[in-house]
NUDOLO-996766 format. One record per residue (C-alpha): x, y negated, z negated. Coordinates in steps of 0.25 Angstrom, whole numbers. Each point is the difference from the previous one (the first is absolute). Layout:
REM residues N
R       u       v       w
R       X       Y       Z
...
END
This chain:
REM residues 283
R       u       v       w
R    -115      68     174
R      14       1      -3
R       3     -14       4
R     -12      -5      -8
R       5       8     -12
R      15      -6       2
R      -6     -14       1
R      -8       1     -13
R      12       6      -8
R       9     -12       5
R     -11     -10      -3
R      -1       6     -15
R      15       0      -1
R       1     -15       4
R     -11      -3     -10
R       7       7     -11
R      14      -7       4
R      -7     -13       0
R      -6       3     -14
R      13       4      -6
R       7     -13       6
R     -11      -8      -6
R       1       7     -14
R      15      -3       0
R      -2     -14       4
R     -10      -2     -12
R      10       7     -10
R      11      -9       5
R      -7     -13      -1
R       0      -1     -16
R      14       5       0
R       6      -9      10
R      -8     -12      -6
R       5       3     -14
R      14       1       5
R      -1     -12       8
R      -6      -8     -11
R      10       4     -11
R      12      -3      10
R      -5     -14       4
R      -3      -4     -15
R      12       7      -6
R      11      -3      10
R      -3     -15      -1
R       2       1     -15
R      12       8       1
R      14      -6      -2
R      14       3      -6
R      -4      -5     -14
R     -12      10       0
R      10      12       2
R      11      -5     -10
R      -6      -8     -11
R      -9       3     -13
R     -14      -5      -1
R      -1     -14      -5
R      -8      -4     -12
R     -15      -5       2
R       0     -14       6
R      14       1       7
R       0       3      15
R       9       9       7
R       7      13      -6
R      -2      14       5
R      -2      14      -3
R      14       6       0
R      -2       7     -13
R     -13       6       6
R       7       5      12
R      12       6      -8
R     -11       6     -10
R      -7       7      11
R      12       7       5
R       4       4     -14
R     -14       6      -2
R       0       7      13
R      13       6      -4
R      -5       5     -13
R     -12       5       6
R       8       8      10
R       9       6     -12
R     -13       4      -6
R      -8       6      12
R      11       6       9
R       4      11      -9
R     -14       4      -4
R      -6      -2      14
R      12       7       8
R       1      12     -10
R     -16       1       0
R       0       0      15
R      11      11       0
R      -7       9      -9
R     -13      -1       7
R       6       2      14
R      10      12      -5
R      -7       6     -12
R     -14      -5       2
R      -8      12      -5
R      -7       3     -13
R      -8      -8     -10
R      12     -10      -3
R       1      -4      14
R     -15      -2       1
R       1      -9     -12
R      11      -8       6
R      -7      -2      13
R     -13      -4      -7
R       7     -10      -9
R       6      -6      12
R     -13      -1       7
R      -6      -7     -12
R      11     -10      -2
R      -1      -4      15
R     -14      -5      -3
R       2      -6     -14
R      -1     -16       1
R      13      -7      -3
R      -6      -8     -11
R      -3      13      -8
R      14       4       1
R       4     -13      -5
R      -9       2     -12
R       5      14      -3
R      15      -5       0
R      -4     -12      -9
R      -6      10     -10
R      11      10       0
R      12      -9       3
R      -3     -15      -3
R      -7       2     -13
R      10       9      -6
R      12      -9       4
R      -8     -12      -4
R       5      -8      12
R      -3      -1      15
R      12       4       8
R       6       3      13
R       1      15      -4
R     -15       1      -2
R      -3      -7      13
R      10       9       7
R      -7      12      -6
R     -14      -5       5
R       5      -2      14
R       7      14       0
R     -12       7      -4
R      -8      -6      12
R      12       4       9
R       0      15      -5
R     -12       5       8
R       5      -6      13
R      14       5      -2
R      -5      14      -4
R      -9       2      12
R      10      -5      10
R      11       9      -5
R      -9      12       0
R      -5      -3      14
R      14      -2       6
R       6      12      -7
R     -11       9       6
R       3      -5      14
R      14       6      -1
R       0      13       8
R       1      13      -8
R      11       5       9
R       9     -10      -7
R      -3       6     -13
R       1      14       5
R      14      -3       6
R       5      -5     -13
R      -6      12      -7
R       7      10      10
R      13      -6      -4
R      -2       3     -14
R      -3     -14      -5
R      -9      -1     -12
R     -14      -6       1
R       3     -13      -8
R      13      -2       8
R      -8       1      13
R     -10     -10      -5
R      11     -10      -4
R      10       2      12
R      -9       4      11
R     -15      -4      -2
R       1     -14      -7
R      11      -5      10
R      -8       4      12
R     -12      -7      -6
R       7     -12      -5
R      -5     -10      10
R     -14       3      -3
R       2      -1     -15
R       7     -13       2
R     -12      -5       8
R     -10       4     -11
R       9      -7     -11
R       0     -13       8
R     -15       1       2
R      -2       2     -15
R       9     -12      -2
R      -8      -9       9
R     -13       5      -6
R       4      -5     -14
R       8     -12       4
R     -12      -9      -1
R      -7       6     -12
R      -5     -10     -10
R     -10       6      -9
R      10      10      -7
R      10     -10      -2
R      -9      -9      -8
R      -1      10     -11
R      15       4       1
R      10     -10       5
R      -9     -12      -3
R       9     -10       7
R      11     -10      -4
R       4     -14       5
R      14       3      -2
R      11      10       4
R      -2      13      -7
R       8       2     -12
R      -1      16      -1
R      -8      11       4
R      -7       0     -13
R      -6     -14       2
R     -11      -6       9
R       4      -2      14
R      -4      -8      12
R      -6       6      13
R      -5      -6      13
R     -14       5      -1
R      -1      -5     -14
R       5     -14       3
R      -8      -1      13
R     -13       4      -9
R       4     -11     -11
R       3     -11      10
R     -12       3       9
R     -11      -2     -11
R       7     -12      -5
R      -6     -14       2
R      14      -6       6
R       2      -2      14
R      15       2       0
R      -2      14      -7
R     -11       4      10
R      10      -3      11
R      10       8      -7
R     -10      11      -1
R      -1       1      15
R      15       0       1
R       1      11     -10
R     -11       8       8
R       7      -2      13
R      13       5      -6
R      -7      12      -6
R      -6       3      13
R      13      -1       7
R       6      10      -9
R     -11      10       2
R       1      -3      15
R      15       3       0
R      -2      13      -8
R     -10       4      10
R       9      -3      12
R      11       9      -7
R     -10      11      -2
R      -3       0      15
R      15       0       3
R       2      12      -9
R     -12       7       4
R       5       0      15
R      11      10      -5
R      -8       8      -9
R      -5      11      10
R       5      13      -5
R       7      10      10
R       7      13      -1
R      13      -5       6
END
């Protein structure tokens, strides 16, 4: 009886393992297919001119997306300037002072922002920033991307700070260290690896956003002339070239998609490397 029961459990275990492996395979098929197709189409169209030159006028072959690559980096930098102070301070508040109606309100707003479509954020920033300024701008684009980053940074910061052992806080308090100094000098440095991981994940999340930039940054075929002016970005350039009727532009769209995918892949690899050292100990 015992042998039969053991054999039945082992058979069920093997069946479940096979189902899990099959589900993983089904999930990997579209992912690997997309990455392989983008790599094949994009790598063949990628060249040095694409990385160093501006877009050519309609009818001329060649050119590149150097301005869009630089513009994407500028927008991500602005987004970090907007989101990191708000996200990190919100995460610290929820982890260290997370009681009362205000903390519940902050947590509720964070949860709502997580599910808000990016195009809705773009329309909001268009209404409150672009229309009053009477101009599309890099600032508006950075603010839109920053708003999208805030929930991820906030949640990651809160979770990482909660993982810090309470004994570290109590040790600092026993030495007479004020609570705010304990947070700044003990808690945050201990959780720094996990917080950085969350920041990089948020950056990878918004790097390929197109919809909010259509309403804020708009795009530009030249080098940016200031943060108050429209600015180029890889997602915008890829979108514009992909729907064009010109074969050369469509090839460059694939190259842009490949570069954007490579950028996100690099950030993801950095996240994995940083995450290796984010385990919190009491040493």
